[in-house]
N, C-alpha and C positions, 0 to 999 in steps of 0.2 A: 799426583796426576800420572796416570798410566801413559805409556807411549808405545807406538808400533814403529817399525823400522823397515826401510828398503835399502838393501846393499847393492850398489851398482858394481857389477863384476863381469861385464860382458865385452870388454874391449878386445881388440885384435892382438895387442902386444906386438905390433908391427916392428917397432924398434928393438924388440927382443927376439926377433926371428920367429914370431908367432907363438912364443912361450906364454901361456896364460899367467899374467902378473899375479892374480890372487893365489896361485899355487906356489909362488916362490917362498922358500923357507927362510925365516928370519928368527933367530933366537929359538930354534927348535920347533917352530910352528909356522904354518903357512900364513901369508898375509891375510887371507880370508878368515882364518881362525882368530887372528888378532882382532879383526873387525868384529867378528861375532862375540868375542869376549868383551869388547867394549860396549856391546849391546846386551849384556847379560840381564839387565833390568827390563828389557823390552817385553811387552806382552806377546807380541807376534813379530816375526821377522820374515821378510821375503827377500831371498837372495836371487838376483836376476843375472843369469849368466849361462854358459854352456854346460852340457851334461858332464863334462870332465870335473866339475866342481862337486859332484854328488858325494864322493868319498870323504872330502873335507867337511861337508855339511853333516854327513852322518856321524863322523867322529865327534864333532861338537855336540850334536843332538844327544849322543849316547850319555854324555856327562851333564847335560843341561837340566834345568828345573823341568820336571815332567809336565808342568802346566804351561810351559812356553811353546808356542807354535812356531815351527820353522819350515819354510817352503823353499823350493828351488824352482824357478820358472825362467822363461826366456822372453826377451823383448822381441817385438815384431816391427820391422824385419830384424833378423839377427844382425848384430853389430850396428844397431840403429841409433846408438848414442844415448847419452844420459837421460834426456827427457823421455824417450821411448821406454827406457828401462824403468824409470820411476812409474810411468803409467802402467806397465806390465805388472810391477810389484803391487801397486794399489789394487788392480783388478784381480790378481791372484788371491790376495788377502780377503777381498770382498766375496769372491766366489767360494773360497774354502769355508768361510764362516756362515755363508748363507745371507750375508748382509746385502748383496746385490738384489735389487727388486726390479724385475723386468717391467713392471707397470709404472715404475718411478715413484711409487707411493712413499718410499723410504727417504726420499731426498730432503724432506722437511724435518726429519727426526734429528735429534742430537746424535753425535758420533757414537756414544755409548749404547744408545738404543738400536743403532745399526750393527752393533757388535764390533765397533771400531774404538780405538783410543782417540782422544781429542787432539793428540800431538803425534806427528810422524817425523822420525829422524831419517834423513837421507845421508848415506855414507858411502864413499868410495872404498873399494876393496883392495887398494894398492898402497895404503898409508902404512908407515912403519910403526907408528904409535898413536892410534886413533882414540884411545881411551880418554885422555884429558880433554880433547875437543868435544867428544860426545858429552862428557860430564858438564862441560861449560855451557854448551848450547841448551841442554835439557834444564839445567839450573836456571838459566836466564828466562827460558820460556815459562817455566813453572812460577817464577817470581812475578812475572808481568804478562800473564797470558792474555792474548787477544785473538779472537777467532779469524781475523783477517791478516795475520802477520806471519813472517818467517824470520827466524833468528839465524843470521849468517855471520860467521866469524871473519875477521880481517887478519891477514898475516902481517909479518913484520914490515913488509914492503907496502902495506896499505891495500893489498889486493883481496877482494872478497873470495871466500872459499865455499861455494855453494854445494860442494859435494861432502861437506861436513856440517850440515845445517839441520835445524829443526823447523818444521812448518806446521801450522795449525791444519789439522786433517781436512776440515771443511774447505779451507782456502786452497789446499793442494788439489783436492778433488775437483773444485771449480776450475782451477787453472788447467788441469788435464782435460776436463770436459770441453772447455772452450777451445783448447788447441786441437783436440780431435775433431771438433765440429768445423774448424776453420779450413781454408783451402790448402794451407801449408802442411797440416798434420804435425806429427811429432818426430818423424824419422829424421835423424841427423841434426836434431835441434839441441841446444845447450840447456843446462839447468837454469842459467840466468834468464834466458829467453822465456822459459816456462814460467818463471816467477816474475815476469815483467809487470804484471798488474797486481802483484801481492805486495803489501807493505813490508819493506825490508828493515829489520832492526839490525844495525851493524854492531857487532860485538868485538871489542878488543880484549882478547883473552891473553893476558900477560904470561910470557914464558912458554907458551904452547907453540910447537912447531908443526908444520904440515908437510913433512918430508914424505915423498912418494918415490916410486921406482918407474922410470920411463925407459931407461937404457941399461945395458950391461955395465956401463961406467957407473951409473947411479947405484946399481946393485953391488958392485965391487966396493964402493966407498962405505957401504954399510955391512960388509961381510957376507953378502949373499952370493953364492956360487951358482954356476950353471947346473941345473939338475940333470941327472943321467936319464931319468925317465919319469913321466907324469903318471899319476894314478888315473885310470879311466874306468868307468863302470862297465862291467862285462856286457850288459845288454844295450849300452849306448843311450839309455834314457836318463832323464833328470829325476831327482827326488821329488816326490809329491808332498802332501801334508805330513809333517813329521813332528810329533810331540817329543819333548826332551825325554831321553831314556828309551825311545823306541826308534824304529826305522821303517821307512816306507818308500815305495817306488811308484813311478808313474809320471805323467807330465801334467803340468798345470798351466793354465792361461793359453 
């Protein structure tokens, strides 16, 4: 079973003095690049975050499978939270592949017929070692797929980790559509709230940690130093549709 992915990478990094967490370097690569590597099997990836991420996205794309589609887009409003980021990622993927149908005629088609994978992984871009969690949720979803479910891992404390989950694409699209049509919208909403009406399959993934970086103290414990300077695209724009091995610019979404 193929899967697409949305990487949530648009936080303010307020407890890091505004430093973009996805661009922190751990073991020689940015946290964003670690996330992208964990998604190497994804058919399409939408990274949702600021234009500063375009250099890291382009580096990954240059070495990726040329058949893999990689996008950089932005949530609306900027810094609008995880639910808004997931919605932006889904819309960007649909727009790029032509799956979006203004007449709504595509809504009754299977995901593959719309140019989508039946499964979508949602992943935060500030995890130190996201690979095992991605492998675990994808394996669980593939072994017991249900079009109305989300597979959400539980950490050692029993807390759900919805920013390391897999969701049936149809269920995720329906949840986004319902939230966008509601009075509250998606801005500053959580991933768990977005999944409130989706059947949650709780996964106990033994031995897998969900360490992330929220403060410089967290960073220091994992050998991450303060960068001297972030890479920023010269023109200040985000990357658009990028196939592995190629580069492209422009804004999406």
